C-alpha positions, -999 to 999 in steps of 0.1 A, spaced: 675 -169 -27 696 -139 -33 678 -106 -19 695 -105 17 703 -69 5 683 -50 -23 707 -36 -52 694 -5 -75 683 -24 -105 686 -12 -143 648 -15 -151 635 -9 -185 611 -23 -208 619 -34 -240 603 -56 -272 629 -69 -294 614 -82 -324 641 -111 -333 615 -138 -329 581 -149 -345 551 -163 -326 546 -200 -334 516 -215 -328 529 -251 -321 548 -234 -291 515 -215 -280 493 -251 -286 519 -267 -261 514 -234 -238 479 -241 -239 482 -272 -220 495 -254 -187 472 -258 -161 464 -239 -127 457 -269 -107 493 -287 -117 510 -256 -107 489 -255 -77 491 -288 -68 534 -287 -73 536 -256 -47 513 -271 -20 531 -302 -20 564 -286 -20 551 -270 10 538 -299 28 576 -312 24 585 -285 52 616 -265 61 640 -280 32 672 -272 43 704 -287 25 714 -324 36 681 -324 57 658 -354 60 632 -331 43 660 -318 16 662 -356 8 627 -362 5 623 -332 -15 647 -349 -42 629 -378 -42 595 -358 -46 612 -342 -76 625 -374 -88 591 -393 -86 574 -364 -105 596 -366 -134 591 -406 -136 552 -404 -134 555 -378 -164 567 -408 -183 608 -398 -182 630 -429 -176 653 -435 -146 682 -431 -173 673 -398 -182 673 -389 -145 712 -387 -128 726 -371 -95 753 -346 -90 761 -356 -54 785 -331 -30 788 -331 7 779 -302 29 788 -301 63 796 -336 66 762 -348 54 758 -362 14 732 -340 -9 722 -342 -38 714 -318 -75 690 -339 -94 695 -334 -134 667 -343 -160 682 -349 -197 661 -350 -223 686 -356 -254 684 -333 -289 676 -343 -324 702 -323 -340 727 -314 -314 727 -339 -285 760 -325 -271 747 -290 -267 723 -280 -241 699 -259 -228 699 -260 -191 669 -250 -169 674 -246 -134 665 -235 -101 674 -246 -65 648 -263 -44 664 -261 -7 651 -235 14 660 -222 51 640 -212 81 608 -218 62 590 -239 38 602 -220 11 571 -218 -13 582 -187 -29 617 -191 -27 621 -216 -48 591 -239 -47 578 -213 -74 607 -220 -97 607 -254 -89 569 -257 -101 575 -237 -135 604 -264 -142 581 -295 -133 554 -283 -156 576 -274 -185 593 -310 -182 558 -329 -180 550 -307 -212 583 -312 -232 586 -350 -222 570 -361 -257 581 -331 -278 615 -327 -299 635 -306 -295 671 -300 -320 689 -292 -286 694 -311 -256 680 -297 -229 690 -304 -189 662 -295 -164 686 -289 -134 669 -288 -94 702 -275 -77 703 -277 -40 726 -260 -11 718 -227 -31 709 -209 2 744 -216 15 766 -199 -10 755 -215 -46 773 -250 -33 750 -271 -58 758 -254 -91 797 -247 -85 798 -282 -79 782 -288 -111 803 -270 -129 835 -281 -112 827 -318 -117 804 -320 -150 807 -287 -169 845 -287 -166 850 -321 -162 833 -337 -195 860 -341 -223 854 -324 -244 841 -297 -220 800 -294 -214 789 -269 -247 764 -249 -230 739 -228 -255 722 -212 -221 713 -214 -187 683 -196 -177 676 -200 -140 641 -194 -126 647 -182 -89 613 -169 -68 588 -159 -92 557 -163 -68 549 -128 -65 531 -110 -36 496 -124 -23 473 -87 -28 493 -73 -52 489 -66 -90 521 -94 -106 521 -84 -140 555 -83 -148 586 -105 -146 620 -92 -143 645 -107 -170 682 -108 -158 713 -108 -180 751 -109 -174 766 -73 -162 794 -90 -144 832 -79 -153 848 -111 -141 846 -120 -172 829 -97 -189 832 -116 -224 800 -135 -221 778 -100 -213 771 -93 -249 757 -128 -257 741 -128 -219 723 -97 -231 708 -108 -267 700 -140 -249 679 -119 -228 665 -94 -251 649 -131 -265 641 -143 -233 618 -108 -228 603 -110 -268 594 -146 -255 573 -131 -224 559 -108 -249 550 -134 -275 531 -158 -252 521 -144 -217 504 -115 -210 534 -104 -185 550 -72 -190 592 -74 -186 617 -58 -169 649 -57 -173 678 -59 -148 711 -78 -138 718 -114 -128 735 -122 -95 729 -139 -59 716 -174 -77 725 -206 -93 734 -190 -128 766 -175 -116 791 -202 -112 782 -203 -150 785 -167 -154 822 -173 -135 829 -202 -159 819 -181 -193 786 -193 -200 759 -176 -212 730 -172 -186 698 -156 -184 667 -154 -157 637 -148 -142 628 -130 -109 598 -115 -95 593 -79 -101 573 -74 -72 596 -83 -46 583 -105 -13 597 -97 19 587 -135 33 617 -154 18 640 -167 44 613 -168 69 584 -189 84 559 -168 64 573 -181 29 535 -202 24 514 -209 0 491 -180 13 516 -150 8 529 -156 -29 502 -157 -61 498 -191 -77 484 -175 -107 514 -153 -117 536 -188 -111 509 -201 -140 516 -170 -165 554 -172 -153 556 -208 -166 536 -193 -197 561 -172 -207 588 -197 -195 580 -224 -219 579 -202 -247 615 -193 -239 627 -230 -237 609 -243 -267 626 -211 -286 660 -218 -269 659 -256 -279 643 -251 -311 611 -271 -304 593 -291 -332 565 -276 -352 542 -294 -372 562 -328 -374 593 -307 -385 618 -286 -367 612 -246 -374 647 -251 -392 630 -279 -417 603 -258 -426 586 -258 -460 592 -226 -477 553 -217 -479 554 -219 -439 587 -200 -435 571 -174 -456 537 -171 -437 559 -162 -410 580 -134 -426 585 -101 -410 599 -69 -425 603 -43 -401 609 -16 -391 579 -4 -414 578 28 -423 615 26 -422 642 52 -431 672 34 -438 677 -2 -427 652 -30 -430 653 -62 -412 641 -94 -424 630 -122 -399 613 -159 -407 609 -190 -386 641 -207 -397 668 -188 -384 696 -208 -404 680 -206 -438 708 -193 -463 695 -193 -494 670 -167 -505 663 -135 -523 647 -103 -516 636 -75 -538 621 -41 -540 603 -27 -566 583 8 -572 547 5 -577 553 4 -615 571 -26 -608 604 -13 -618 635 -34 -592 652 -11 -574 671 -35 -549 679 -71 -552 700 -87 -525 704 -125 -518 709 -146 -487 707 -109 -469 689 -105 -436 695 -66 -433 681 -45 -465 698 -10 -469 674 11 -483 686 49 -476 689 59 -511 651 54 -519 628 86 -520 601 87 -496 572 66 -510 555 33 -510 572 3 -524 567 -34 -529 593 -59 -512 592 -94 -523 611 -124 -503 614 -156 -526 624 -189 -512 628 -219 -535 599 -214 -556 575 -197 -535 571 -158 -532 557 -137 -509 549 -98 -517 546 -70 -488 541 -32 -492 566 -9 -474 569 27 -464 600 46 -468 598 77 -446 629 104 -445 
């Protein structure tokens, strides 16, 4: 991958309460199996050194394509992005799953499958395995946004595959491809024998350009929340560099990514093998990643899109935070696009003190310390919660 040298990372663990736990998402996460992860990793190892353009690299491309076909995807959903490396033809593999509401806006989930020197079971058989298992589970799950699962090659030779894809596909689509977020998964295998309980979440801090940094930071906060909601992993916040999200970053797209926190010393060597990494960590990373991809692409819940969820279901997901509060209340529900609702605060006697229409931030700074009732109304449904004002 990218770790030919070590940079000092800004390591901060945060919890960002922007999303609500969705049981339907968890039900799909429960379909992830350790045996599938183990099989992907061992099969990847068996394919040998996968230098871009080599026979093993081509065989790995075919292996990936056959996996997607076995999952039930069709030939029409799989495409190739061809480029030349050292006079040899090589290919990125793209699996497209079309969204129900925004078919022309894409969540791109990517990782490279090429290796150098060794079989690359961590770098990046681990990321490849995560992507395969997510694609398997999401095959028949409707999502509002389209998803592209992309297996890049040429990463180890300088991001050749991802740069070619940006140049020849993203920027040549008319109109230019609309990308919601790039989620890159690279080297998430951990270290054998260590406690691998933390995943690094990467966001854009590059100033060339800097216009996409704020959106990348917000998306990465959402990614960290998904880790907290759908896995037992802790999060470490760092910055993006040296992997396949960078050509997209330079193109002005919004990026985020996963990378192992305990950094293995084995990648780019013949020792990057199954026995030197932690398959259980890959399994746990897959849980977090699948939660995030469902969130980013807005996966279906109980036969409905989250944004088509009935009022009673939305109210069940209501979060009011912080609580206790001193100045500003935030409101969150499943339907992030909901625009028609009201919110009121009364004292214990029932006297109306604050009423707001269609606002997700409520100023309570003028209220005295004490206990109050907050009521959310969506259509004909109401839900009341107790809040505490603490100055």
